C-alpha positions, 0 to 999 in steps of 0.5 A, a space after each residue: 505459528 497459529 497467530 501468524 497464520 491468523 495475522 495473514 488471514 486478517 491481511 487477506 480479509 482486508 485485501 479481499 474487501 478491497 478486491 470486492 469493491 472492484 468486483 473481484 472475489 478470489 479465494 481467501 486462501 490464495 490471498 493469504 498465501 500471496 500476502 505471506 509470499 510478498 511478506 517473505 520477499 519484503 523481508 529479504 529485499 533491502 527496500 524498507 518493506 516495499 519489495 513483496 508488493 510487486 509479487 502480490 500484484 503479479 500473482 493476483 493478475 496472473 490468477 484472476 484479476 486484470 493488472 490495473 485492479 491488481 495494482 490498485 488493490 495492492 497499492 491501497 492495501 499497503 497504504 492502509 497497512 502503513 496507516 494502520 500502523 501509524 497510531 501504534 508507533 505514536 503510542 509506542 513513542 509515547 510509552 517510551 517517553 513516560 519513564 522520562 528519557 529526554 532523548 525520546 521526546 524528539 522521537 515522539 515529535 518525529 513520529 507524530 509529525 510523520 503520522 500527520 504527514 501520512 494522513 495529509 498525504 493520503 487525503 491529497 492522494 484520495 482527493 486527486 484520484 477522486 477528481 481524476 487528476 492521477 498520481 503517478 500518470 501526472 508525475 510521469 507526464 509532468 517530467 516528460 517520461 510518457 514520451 519514452 516508447 517503453 512507458 508510452 504503452 504502459 500509461 493506460 495501465 497506470 491510468 486504469 490502476 489509478 481509476 481502480 484505486 479511486 473506486 
């Protein structure tokens, strides 16, 4: 249990660094609890580990941080979470290939290509955000969903979240 608590504190420290870059400094204990709450929801929601992030953003926004900054911090934190795991997935696949199981060679290739694609995707997203091109907002506009009254009022929040993610 102590190691699990340390892991959540480590996750909370990374999240806190992201928030500090946006000018916010919530207590580390709150972030650790909220990260644990998000992880708990992700464990029971069948969505491939993307279930607790809205809870984390909501808890953060409810407590101290404006919604756009909360959304951006959780989105970037989750991206870093996935990116940090990619090299370990490649290493694990490589270790499984060593015993000479030919079926695992395809798994190594798949995991490696996925890790490279993830890196390329992050680089493209970072470039678009830094240039002000947006990600979600540009897709919503391209499809024409911004004309819907339900989304029309939320476009500013999305644009502000993308601006915060760029920072």
